[in-house]
C-alpha positions, 0 to 999 in steps of 0.5 A: 096111239101116240105116233098116230097123234103126232102124224096128224099133228105134223099133217095139220101143221104142214097144211097150215103152212101150205095155206100161208103160201102162194105160188105164181109161175108161168111160160112167158114167150119172148120173155127170156132175160127180161125182168119181171116184177111182182107187186101187191095192190093195197088200199094205198097203192102198189108195192113191190114184193119181189122181182126175177129174170125170166129164164128160159121163158119161165118164171116162179114166185113163191110167197109166204105170210112173212113176204106178204103178210095178207096171206095170213088172213086167208083172204084173196090178194090183188097181185101184179105182174109186169115188165114195165108200167104199161105192160102187166096185169092184175090178178087175185090169189090166196094162200094155198093156191098155185097159179100158173100163166101163159102169156106173150111177154110183149103184150102181157094183159092181152095175151095171157091165160091163167089156171089154178085160181078161180078168182084169177080166172074171173080176173082174166075173164074181165080182162078178155072181155075189155080187150074184145071191147077195145078191138071193136071200138078202135075199129069204129074209131078208125072208121069214124076218123076215115069218114069224118066228112060223111055225116051218115057214116059218122052218126052210124059209128057213133050209135054203134059205139054207144051200143058197144058201151052199153053192152059191155056195161050190162056184161059188167053188171051181170058179172058182178051180180053173178060173182058176189064173194069175189073181189073181182067185182071191184075191178068190174065196177072200176073197170074203164079204158082211156077217159071211159069209165062204165060206172060211176060211184054217184050215178051207179050208187045202187051197184056199188052199195050192193057189191060192197054189202055182199063182200062185207059178209064174207070179208069184213076185215079186208083192207079192199072192203074197208076201202070200198066202204070209205068210198059209199059213205 
């Protein structure tokens, strides 16, 4: 009986230790020999956590609550993987997860795919949807400049652009409403491209309050939720 109790205790301790760890790994085409940086996004901004040289186009980061204190809370954490300030992406992970990525190192955000974490996959969905929007609107911009002097074409392009913006806005609104427990809804609300922002804190205050109230129910002590609350006062 004592041996059984000891076994159960050791199993419990091992399980708890794993819940305070997260592993990020992946294959990065064209990444061999390059330095990959891992940062955590806090309410105050980005903080470097670790870095590693990509070997044989592969990488692996193992984090515990000593290196990343927020893992001990059991809440998801925003993490950024990047080579440079303009070649990286932000993801979500929590203790106990093993998150795996595949990407082209030359264009991380537009090429990556992720598995092993529901929240990370939601972040990927947002990035993929934005990439599709950008491809479409970049094409429209090229047509606009080429036919700058043709009023009918310019007007048609402007109408199509405005329609694409509204379609993406509705996609993001539906995403937020469909995932009330995920921190990815914060990214959805503040998603933008260049000088375009799909939502405004004042004009879309109802949506911001709604997603904040939803997250407060599940993560009342989260640093991210406290930041959101500060934006809705």
